[in-house]
SESELUM-71629 format. One line per field, with one value per residue (C-alpha): x, y, z; residue in one letter; residue number from 1. Coordinates in Angstrom, 2 decimals. Each point is the difference from the previous one (the first is absolute). Layout:
N
xx: c(X | ...)
yy: c(Y | ...)
zz: c(Z | ...)
res: c(a | ...)
n: c(NUM | ...)
This chain:
374
xx: c(30.26 | 0.26 | 1.21 | 1.47 | -1.66 | 1.43 | 2.63 | -1.49 | -3.77 | -1.84 | 3.21 | -0.42 | -3.17 | 0.90 | -0.41 | 0.58 | -2.72 | -1.55 | -3.51 | -2.93 | 1.26 | -1.24 | 1.99 | -1.26 | 2.73 | 2.53 | -2.60 | -0.31 | -2.85 | 0.26 | -2.01 | 2.42 | -0.68 | 3.00 | 1.27 | 1.59 | 3.74 | 1.91 | 3.35 | 2.42 | 2.17 | 3.78 | 1.84 | 1.20 | -3.58 | -1.48 | -0.82 | 1.57 | 2.76 | -0.44 | -3.73 | -1.65 | -2.23 | -2.59 | 0.47 | -3.51 | -2.04 | -2.95 | 2.33 | 0.16 | -3.77 | -1.69 | -3.41 | 1.46 | 1.86 | -3.21 | -1.82 | 2.57 | -0.37 | -1.07 | -1.19 | 1.56 | -0.88 | 3.26 | 0.21 | 2.74 | 1.92 | 2.70 | 2.78 | -0.64 | -1.28 | -3.17 | -1.64 | -2.67 | -3.41 | -1.96 | 0.85 | -2.48 | 0.27 | -1.23 | 0.63 | -1.89 | -0.88 | -1.23 | -0.27 | -1.31 | 1.55 | -1.99 | 1.50 | 0.49 | 1.85 | -2.18 | -2.21 | 1.20 | -1.99 | 1.73 | -1.44 | 1.90 | -0.42 | 1.60 | -0.44 | 1.63 | 2.20 | 1.37 | -3.15 | -1.82 | -2.92 | -3.45 | -1.38 | -1.52 | 1.35 | 2.12 | 1.60 | 1.16 | -2.59 | 1.22 | -0.24 | -0.75 | 0.42 | -0.64 | 1.79 | -0.26 | 2.22 | -0.84 | 3.38 | 2.48 | 0.29 | 0.93 | -3.03 | -2.31 | -3.58 | -0.99 | -3.27 | -3.02 | 0.33 | -0.94 | 3.22 | -1.07 | -0.67 | 3.20 | 1.14 | 2.45 | -0.27 | -1.03 | -1.25 | -0.90 | -1.26 | 0.70 | 0.37 | -3.77 | -0.99 | 1.50 | -0.17 | 1.43 | 0.41 | 0.43 | -0.06 | -3.20 | 0.25 | -1.75 | -0.27 | -0.89 | -0.57 | 0.19 | -0.95 | 0.73 | 3.67 | -0.51 | -2.59 | -2.48 | 0.56 | -2.58 | 0.61 | -0.43 | -1.14 | 2.60 | -0.58 | -1.01 | 2.73 | 2.69 | -0.81 | 1.41 | -2.10 | 3.02 | 2.28 | -1.16 | 3.11 | -0.65 | 1.27 | -0.51 | 2.83 | 0.17 | -1.87 | 0.78 | -1.39 | 0.15 | 0.36 | -3.73 | -0.71 | -1.25 | 1.05 | 0.73 | 0.51 | 1.36 | -0.26 | -0.04 | -3.65 | -0.01 | -3.52 | 0.91 | 3.54 | 1.51 | 1.17 | -2.60 | 0.02 | -2.83 | -0.30 | -1.45 | -0.39 | -0.11 | -3.47 | -1.25 | -1.30 | 1.74 | 2.59 | -1.18 | 1.62 | 2.19 | 2.08 | 1.40 | 3.63 | 0.08 | 2.74 | 2.15 | 0.98 | -0.44 | 3.07 | -1.04 | -2.62 | 0.46 | -2.89 | 0.16 | -2.52 | -2.05 | -0.46 | 2.25 | 1.35 | 3.40 | 0.60 | 3.29 | -0.53 | 1.99 | -1.04 | -1.35 | -1.88 | 1.06 | 3.39 | -1.63 | -1.79 | 3.00 | 3.21 | 3.03 | 1.51 | -3.08 | 0.40 | 2.63 | -1.09 | -2.86 | 0.64 | -1.19 | -2.11 | -1.76 | -3.68 | -2.35 | -3.70 | -2.06 | -3.31 | -1.01 | 3.02 | 2.95 | 3.23 | 3.44 | 2.51 | 3.31 | 1.46 | 3.44 | 2.59 | -0.73 | 3.05 | -1.37 | -2.57 | -2.06 | -1.05 | -1.32 | -1.49 | -0.22 | -1.38 | 2.71 | -0.70 | 0.14 | -2.46 | 2.66 | -0.06 | 2.76 | 0.52 | 2.00 | 1.40 | 2.87 | 2.02 | -0.11 | 2.10 | 3.14 | 2.10 | -0.58 | -3.22 | 0.05 | -2.50 | -1.66 | -2.11 | -1.86 | -1.63 | -2.52 | -1.22 | -2.17 | -2.70 | 1.91 | 1.00 | 3.74 | 2.07 | 3.44 | 1.44 | 2.79 | 2.03 | 0.42 | 2.51 | 0.01 | -3.23 | -0.23 | -0.73 | -2.87 | -1.52 | -3.16 | -1.39 | -1.82 | -2.77 | -0.55 | 3.59 | 1.38 | 2.90 | 1.25 | 1.99 | 2.27 | 2.09 | 2.99 | 2.69 | -0.87 | 0.03 | -3.10 | -0.44 | -2.55 | -1.00 | -2.81 | -2.61 | -2.46)
yy: c(9.04 | -3.51 | -0.45 | -3.36 | -1.15 | -3.52 | -2.22 | -3.35 | 0.49 | -3.30 | -1.88 | -2.40 | -1.66 | -2.64 | -0.64 | 3.71 | 2.38 | 3.10 | -1.03 | 2.43 | 2.21 | 3.11 | 2.38 | 2.42 | 1.99 | -2.78 | -2.83 | -2.66 | -2.34 | -2.22 | -2.68 | -2.34 | -2.89 | -2.29 | -3.18 | -2.77 | 0.09 | -2.51 | -1.40 | -2.34 | -2.87 | 0.45 | -1.41 | -3.11 | -1.04 | 0.27 | -2.94 | 1.98 | 2.33 | 2.27 | 0.53 | 2.03 | -2.18 | 1.38 | -0.93 | -1.45 | -1.75 | 2.41 | 2.90 | -1.45 | -0.45 | 3.00 | -0.85 | -0.20 | 3.26 | 1.77 | -1.71 | 1.26 | 3.65 | 2.10 | 3.46 | 1.78 | 3.10 | 1.68 | 2.72 | 2.00 | 3.22 | 1.30 | 0.02 | -3.32 | -2.09 | -2.09 | -3.14 | -2.32 | 0.44 | -2.27 | -2.83 | -1.96 | -2.06 | 1.99 | 0.44 | 3.26 | 2.57 | 3.55 | 2.17 | 3.26 | 2.05 | 2.67 | 3.53 | -0.30 | -3.30 | -1.90 | -2.05 | -2.38 | -2.21 | -2.75 | -2.29 | -3.09 | -2.49 | -3.44 | -2.96 | -3.44 | -0.07 | -3.45 | -1.76 | -0.21 | 2.24 | -1.55 | -1.53 | 2.69 | 2.83 | 2.80 | 0.98 | -1.52 | 0.69 | 2.89 | 0.33 | 3.57 | 1.39 | 3.40 | 1.25 | 3.10 | 1.64 | 3.00 | 0.34 | 0.68 | -3.69 | -1.25 | -2.35 | -1.20 | -1.21 | -2.35 | 1.39 | -1.94 | -0.22 | -2.64 | -1.73 | -0.28 | 3.77 | 1.59 | 3.41 | 1.84 | 3.54 | 1.93 | 3.59 | 1.56 | 3.46 | -0.60 | -3.03 | -0.60 | 0.74 | -1.57 | -2.32 | -3.30 | -0.70 | -3.51 | -2.13 | -0.06 | 2.90 | 0.38 | 2.86 | -0.29 | 2.86 | 0.21 | 2.83 | -1.81 | -0.92 | -3.25 | -1.70 | 0.04 | 0.30 | 1.02 | -0.92 | 2.85 | -0.79 | 0.84 | 1.41 | -2.75 | 1.02 | -0.77 | -3.73 | -2.58 | -3.19 | -1.95 | 1.13 | -0.51 | 1.87 | 3.13 | 3.17 | 3.70 | 1.79 | 2.33 | 0.81 | 3.23 | 1.78 | 3.80 | 2.66 | 0.59 | -3.47 | -1.16 | -3.44 | 0.02 | -3.05 | -0.06 | -2.73 | -0.51 | -0.40 | -2.39 | 0.98 | 3.69 | -0.61 | 2.41 | 0.40 | 1.22 | 1.19 | -0.63 | 1.72 | -1.14 | 2.71 | -1.30 | -1.22 | -0.47 | -3.40 | -0.49 | 1.66 | 2.40 | 0.90 | 3.10 | 0.46 | -1.87 | 0.64 | -1.68 | -2.25 | 0.23 | -2.24 | 1.64 | -0.36 | 2.21 | 2.45 | 2.79 | 2.15 | 2.94 | 0.83 | 2.09 | -2.95 | 1.21 | -3.16 | -0.43 | -3.07 | -1.59 | -1.97 | -1.63 | 0.11 | -3.32 | -2.70 | -0.95 | -1.73 | -3.25 | -0.10 | 0.79 | -1.95 | 1.84 | 0.53 | 2.00 | 2.48 | 1.95 | 3.59 | -0.12 | 3.16 | 0.64 | 3.08 | 1.79 | 0.96 | 2.17 | -0.66 | 2.68 | -1.83 | 1.56 | 0.09 | -2.30 | 1.71 | -1.33 | 2.02 | -1.41 | -2.80 | -1.32 | -1.44 | -3.60 | -1.33 | 1.35 | -2.39 | 1.23 | -2.34 | 2.29 | 3.45 | 1.93 | 3.30 | 1.64 | 1.84 | 3.33 | -1.21 | -0.75 | -3.05 | -2.59 | -2.47 | -3.13 | -2.16 | -1.67 | 0.99 | -3.27 | 1.48 | -0.18 | -3.15 | -0.98 | 1.92 | 3.26 | 1.20 | 3.28 | 2.55 | 2.99 | 2.74 | 2.64 | 2.87 | 1.73 | -2.60 | -2.18 | 2.55 | 0.04 | -2.85 | -0.21 | -3.43 | -1.57 | -3.12 | -1.73 | -2.55 | -3.75 | -1.76 | -0.36 | -3.08 | 1.76 | 3.33 | 2.03 | 3.54 | 1.21 | 2.30 | 1.38 | 1.13 | 0.39 | -2.34 | -2.25 | -3.09 | -2.14 | -3.15 | -0.87 | -2.53 | -0.09 | 3.79 | 2.01 | 3.46 | 2.76 | 3.19 | 2.54 | 0.56 | 2.44)
zz: c(-2.98 | 1.43 | 3.55 | 1.01 | 3.22 | 0.44 | -1.55 | 1.09 | -0.22 | 0.95 | -0.84 | 2.90 | -1.34 | -2.58 | -2.83 | -0.55 | -1.09 | 1.63 | -0.85 | -0.21 | 2.83 | 1.80 | 2.17 | 2.63 | 1.76 | 0.72 | 0.16 | -2.74 | -0.96 | -3.09 | -1.75 | -1.70 | -2.39 | -0.05 | -1.62 | 2.06 | 0.44 | -2.15 | 1.09 | -1.84 | 1.08 | 0.08 | -3.02 | 1.86 | 0.91 | -3.49 | -2.19 | -2.87 | 1.25 | -3.02 | 0.46 | 2.77 | 2.24 | 2.44 | 3.66 | 0.22 | -2.66 | 0.15 | -1.01 | -3.49 | -0.34 | -1.65 | 1.52 | 3.49 | -0.43 | -0.89 | 2.88 | 2.52 | -0.88 | 3.00 | 0.94 | 2.95 | 1.99 | 1.14 | 2.60 | 1.69 | -0.53 | -2.29 | 2.62 | 1.79 | -2.91 | -0.40 | 1.33 | -1.35 | 1.53 | -2.31 | -2.41 | -2.08 | -3.17 | -2.98 | -3.71 | -0.14 | 2.59 | 0.50 | 3.11 | 1.39 | 2.78 | 1.81 | 0.14 | 3.78 | -0.55 | 2.44 | -2.35 | -2.71 | -2.31 | -1.95 | -2.68 | -1.21 | -2.84 | -0.25 | -2.35 | 0.18 | -3.17 | 0.74 | -1.01 | -3.34 | -0.72 | 0.48 | -3.23 | -2.25 | 2.13 | -1.43 | 3.30 | 3.28 | 2.78 | 2.14 | 3.75 | 1.03 | 3.52 | 1.60 | 3.12 | 2.15 | 2.61 | 2.21 | 1.70 | -2.80 | -0.82 | 3.44 | 0.07 | -2.72 | -0.43 | -2.79 | -1.24 | -1.32 | -3.76 | -2.65 | -0.99 | -3.64 | -0.40 | -1.24 | 1.27 | -2.23 | 1.39 | 3.12 | -0.15 | 3.39 | 0.99 | 3.72 | 2.30 | -0.04 | -3.61 | -3.06 | -3.01 | -1.09 | -3.77 | -1.37 | -3.12 | -2.03 | 0.57 | 3.34 | 2.51 | 3.67 | 2.45 | 3.80 | 2.36 | 3.27 | -0.27 | -1.88 | 2.23 | -2.87 | -3.76 | -2.55 | -3.66 | -2.46 | -3.57 | -2.67 | -3.52 | -2.45 | -2.44 | 2.56 | -0.06 | -2.38 | -0.08 | -1.23 | 2.85 | 3.57 | 1.17 | -1.98 | 1.67 | -0.29 | -1.82 | 3.04 | 3.23 | 1.83 | 3.06 | -0.28 | 2.63 | -0.57 | 1.41 | -3.42 | -1.21 | -3.71 | -2.23 | -3.55 | -2.60 | -3.75 | -1.01 | -2.99 | -1.02 | -0.19 | -1.30 | 2.46 | 3.58 | 2.47 | 3.58 | 2.48 | 3.39 | 3.33 | 2.65 | 3.55 | 0.96 | -3.53 | -1.04 | -3.31 | -2.27 | -2.66 | -3.32 | 0.31 | -3.15 | -3.03 | -1.01 | -3.41 | -1.27 | 3.11 | 2.88 | 3.41 | 2.25 | 2.90 | 1.26 | 2.57 | 1.30 | 2.38 | 2.79 | -2.41 | -2.35 | -2.80 | -1.68 | -1.60 | -2.14 | -1.02 | -3.19 | -2.79 | -3.65 | -1.22 | 1.77 | 3.54 | 0.15 | 1.10 | -3.35 | -2.22 | -0.79 | 1.42 | -3.43 | -1.03 | 2.86 | -1.94 | -0.81 | 2.46 | 2.05 | 3.54 | 0.63 | 2.85 | -0.30 | 2.04 | 0.64 | 1.81 | -0.14 | -3.30 | -2.31 | -0.61 | -1.11 | -0.73 | 1.98 | -1.22 | -2.11 | 0.88 | -2.38 | -0.98 | 1.88 | 3.31 | 1.47 | 2.94 | 2.78 | 2.74 | 0.37 | 3.31 | 1.27 | 2.10 | 3.33 | -1.88 | -2.63 | -2.60 | -2.26 | 0.28 | -2.85 | 0.85 | -2.80 | -1.79 | -3.07 | -1.89 | -2.81 | 2.16 | 0.01 | 3.65 | 0.60 | 1.93 | 2.56 | -0.97 | 1.82 | -1.41 | 2.06 | -1.01 | 2.20 | -2.59 | -0.48 | -2.44 | -2.63 | 0.71 | 1.39 | 1.53 | -0.94 | 2.02 | -0.55 | 3.38 | -1.17 | -0.32 | 1.07 | 3.77 | 2.12 | 1.69 | 0.87 | 0.44 | 0.23 | 3.11 | -1.17 | 3.53 | 0.66 | -3.54 | 0.79 | -2.78 | 1.04 | -2.08 | 0.71 | -2.17 | 0.94 | 3.77 | 0.15 | 0.93 | -1.44 | 0.61 | -1.80 | 0.27 | -2.73 | 1.61)
res: c(m | w | e | r | i | s | n | d | f | t | k | e | d | t | p | y | g | p | g | d | f | r | i | r | n | e | q | i | l | s | m | k | l | t | n | p | e | i | t | f | k | p | r | e | e | r | s | d | p | n | r | a | e | p | t | e | a | w | m | g | d | v | g | e | l | v | n | r | r | t | v | r | i | l | a | g | n | i | e | d | g | i | e | r | r | f | d | e | r | a | q | q | a | d | w | w | l | s | p | d | w | n | t | l | y | l | a | t | g | w | a | d | r | s | i | n | k | p | p | g | q | r | y | h | p | q | l | t | q | l | f | k | s | t | d | q | g | e | s | w | e | k | m | r | w | p | e | d | q | n | i | t | a | l | r | f | i | d | p | q | r | g | y | l | i | g | w | g | p | h | i | w | r | t | e | d | g | g | e | y | w | e | e | i | p | v | p | t | g | a | r | n | p | e | n | e | r | q | r | f | d | l | v | a | l | g | q | d | d | v | l | r | m | a | f | f | d | e | a | r | g | e | s | v | i | y | s | l | p | w | g | e | d | e | p | v | f | e | v | a | i | g | d | y | g | v | n | d | i | a | a | n | e | q | g | e | v | y | i | l | a | r | k | g | r | p | m | s | l | m | p | r | e | q | l | v | h | h | p | s | s | v | w | h | w | n | g | d | q | l | a | e | l | h | e | f | d | s | d | i | v | g | y | a | l | y | i | t | p | e | e | g | l | l | f | d | g | v | n | e | g | s | l | l | g | q | d | v | t | a | v | s | y | d | g | g | a | d | w | m | i | e | n | e | g | r | s | a | e | g | g | y | y | d | t | r | t | g | e | r | w | r | v | s | g | y | s | l | y | r | r | e | i | p)
n: c(1 | 2 | 3 | 4 | 5 | 6 | 7 | 8 | 9 | 10 | 11 | 12 | 13 | 14 | 15 | 16 | 17 | 18 | 19 | 20 | 21 | 22 | 23 | 24 | 25 | 26 | 27 | 28 | 29 | 30 | 31 | 32 | 33 | 34 | 35 | 36 | 37 | 38 | 39 | 40 | 41 | 42 | 43 | 44 | 45 | 46 | 47 | 48 | 49 | 50 | 51 | 52 | 53 | 54 | 55 | 56 | 57 | 58 | 59 | 60 | 61 | 62 | 63 | 64 | 65 | 66 | 67 | 68 | 69 | 70 | 71 | 72 | 73 | 74 | 75 | 76 | 77 | 78 | 79 | 80 | 81 | 82 | 83 | 84 | 85 | 86 | 87 | 88 | 89 | 90 | 91 | 92 | 93 | 94 | 95 | 96 | 97 | 98 | 99 | 100 | 101 | 102 | 103 | 104 | 105 | 106 | 107 | 108 | 109 | 110 | 111 | 112 | 113 | 114 | 115 | 116 | 117 | 118 | 119 | 120 | 121 | 122 | 123 | 124 | 125 | 126 | 127 | 128 | 129 | 130 | 131 | 132 | 133 | 134 | 135 | 136 | 137 | 138 | 139 | 140 | 141 | 142 | 143 | 144 | 145 | 146 | 147 | 148 | 149 | 150 | 151 | 152 | 153 | 154 | 155 | 156 | 157 | 158 | 159 | 160 | 161 | 162 | 163 | 164 | 165 | 166 | 167 | 168 | 169 | 170 | 171 | 172 | 173 | 174 | 175 | 176 | 177 | 178 | 179 | 180 | 181 | 182 | 183 | 184 | 185 | 186 | 187 | 188 | 189 | 190 | 191 | 192 | 193 | 194 | 195 | 196 | 197 | 198 | 199 | 200 | 201 | 202 | 203 | 204 | 205 | 206 | 207 | 208 | 209 | 210 | 211 | 212 | 213 | 214 | 215 | 216 | 217 | 218 | 219 | 220 | 221 | 222 | 223 | 224 | 225 | 226 | 227 | 228 | 229 | 230 | 231 | 232 | 233 | 234 | 235 | 236 | 237 | 238 | 239 | 240 | 241 | 242 | 243 | 244 | 245 | 246 | 247 | 248 | 249 | 250 | 251 | 252 | 253 | 254 | 255 | 256 | 257 | 258 | 259 | 260 | 261 | 262 | 263 | 264 | 265 | 266 | 267 | 268 | 269 | 270 | 271 | 272 | 273 | 274 | 275 | 276 | 277 | 278 | 279 | 280 | 281 | 282 | 283 | 284 | 285 | 286 | 287 | 288 | 289 | 290 | 291 | 292 | 293 | 294 | 295 | 296 | 297 | 298 | 299 | 300 | 301 | 302 | 303 | 304 | 305 | 306 | 307 | 308 | 309 | 310 | 311 | 312 | 313 | 314 | 315 | 316 | 317 | 318 | 319 | 320 | 321 | 322 | 323 | 324 | 325 | 326 | 327 | 328 | 329 | 330 | 331 | 332 | 333 | 334 | 335 | 336 | 337 | 338 | 339 | 340 | 341 | 342 | 343 | 344 | 345 | 346 | 347 | 348 | 349 | 350 | 351 | 352 | 353 | 354 | 355 | 356 | 357 | 358 | 359 | 360 | 361 | 362 | 363 | 364 | 365 | 366 | 367 | 368 | 369 | 370 | 371 | 372 | 373 | 374)
């Protein structure tokens, strides 16, 4: 059952949005991407009284609006509210928070959308930055990083050891807290010579400290998963899953791998109207054999898969067959044979599942809710 914890969660930070938040006891940390606030002149000050007019000229310029997007790190507690501890212009960002809450890494990407693209270029050049904090975001260090090397994802084992993943795709590894980064070669099939910003379909770090990457291999005509155990020099082929797009991967400490996939090529390769009747399913890979554990109804689309503290499987998704879209969870405690499916109601503004504590958090209309999924 859901328990309401707060009626005005992060309400004081505007424009409103809980961001990608974490909660430990009563403490809150959140990484929030936000658009600039837009205000409008009163009717008597407008050039046309019947037409809304922004207070400042830049508020009506699409390029300037995109340029003024920012990322914030918010901190505080549920009872007293939050404060901003970091603010930087960014149109994309990702972060990692250590289990003890002391160390944070933050990667940002920003491109000037108010200017024309360079001749012959498909994209605006992007400025990438990497930041680190070792005191829960109170102070920050800007780390050495090439500005033209994009970072889209961070996957860390602990504050000293981790990976950065960027367009190309590229993978970099550190074992000294980001002082030095070593580039790891990626599988040839993951690259697209016609797209310099090619990405993996998914990159996941398991409880076994193995980094796994999934992508649709055009040469094979199927989705494949490669694995990179810590300390190895390059990823190796692990398993192919056929005509499916991989949405998530979860692996336990023993290296048993569970895969959340959707029938058909990855969504990025298919028009949305062709995604009808492409059901989500959960698969198991034990290192020798790949087996489909369960296929969900086509209306239920899975986005995340977790291993709960009691070794259950938690499926997180949306029922797209409903008029407004309903959040859905499904839990299995017998290895994926039987599932208890629950409708959690209208899609939330934010939420996450803590695999260490079994707490599931949900924000809807300023209200924060909590439930236990052990």
